[in-house]
C-alpha positions in Angstrom: 8.6 -9.6 -8.5 11.8 -8.5 -6.6 12.7 -5.7 -4.5 12.4 -2.0 -5.6 15.7 -0.2 -5.3 15.8 2.3 -2.5 16.6 5.1 -5.0 13.3 4.4 -6.7 10.9 3.9 -3.6 10.5 7.7 -3.2 9.3 7.9 -6.8 6.8 5.3 -6.2 5.2 7.2 -3.2 4.8 10.5 -4.9 1.1 9.8 -5.3 0.6 8.2 -2.0 -0.1 11.0 0.6 1.3 10.4 4.1 3.3 7.2 3.3 6.9 7.1 4.2 9.8 4.7 3.6 12.3 3.5 6.3 14.7 0.6 6.4 12.8 -1.9 4.1 9.3 -0.7 5.3 6.5 1.4 4.0 4.6 3.1 6.8 1.6 5.2 7.3 -0.7 6.3 10.3 -4.3 6.7 9.5 -6.7 8.7 12.0 -10.4 8.0 12.1 -13.4 9.8 13.6 -14.3 6.8 15.7 -13.0 3.6 16.8 -15.5 1.5 14.6 -14.4 3.5 11.7 -10.9 2.2 12.2 -12.1 -1.2 12.6 -14.1 -1.0 9.5 -11.1 0.2 7.5 -9.2 -2.7 8.9 -11.8 -5.2 7.7 -12.1 -3.8 4.3 -8.2 -3.5 4.0 -7.8 -7.2 5.3 -10.2 -8.3 2.4 -7.8 -6.7 -0.1 -4.8 -8.3 1.5 -6.4 -11.8 1.1 -7.2 -11.2 -2.4 -3.6 -9.9 -3.1 -1.9 -12.4 -0.9 0.1 -9.7 0.7 -0.5 -9.1 4.2 0.2 -5.7 6.1 1.2 -5.4 9.7 -1.5 -3.4 11.4 -1.6 -1.8 14.7 -4.9 -0.8 16.1 -5.2 2.1 18.4 -8.1 4.3 19.5 -9.2 6.0 16.3 -6.0 5.3 14.6 -4.3 2.5 12.6 -0.6 2.1 12.0 -0.1 0.4 8.6 3.3 -1.3 7.8 4.1 -2.9 4.6 7.2 -5.1 3.6 7.7 -8.2 1.7 8.7 -11.1 4.2 9.8 -13.2 1.3 12.0 -10.6 -0.2 13.0 -8.6 2.8 12.1 -5.2 1.7 9.5 -3.1 -0.4 8.2 -4.7 -3.6 5.6 -3.6 -6.1 3.2 -5.7 -4.1 3.8 -3.4 -1.2 3.1 -0.2 -3.3 0.0 -1.8 -4.7 -1.4 -2.4 -1.3 -0.6 1.1 -0.2 -2.7 2.1 -3.3 -5.5 -0.1 -2.1 -5.4 1.3 1.3 -5.7 4.8 -0.3 -8.6 3.7 -2.5 -10.4 2.3 0.6 -9.8 5.6 2.4 -11.0 7.9 -0.5 -14.1 5.6 -1.3 -15.3 4.8 2.2 -14.2 7.6 4.7 
């Protein structure tokens, strides 16, 4: 798979609202109407992560989730990271 060059990462993020890139990581903070909605998102996203074998770092707060994506194998952002960001967006648009 390999790393995406930094100059190309912003192009990959054009269709991913609210995602940012910094120092080898993709990041997004998502707010929810309730704590249980945030937990439901985590559970749905975790299922996709298992299917893809690409696991995000998730920080759970009150009605909010901080998502961080990187490839620990490659030490930066890969197409698997972009695909997981797209899956997060799909879950958000379909379920919330």
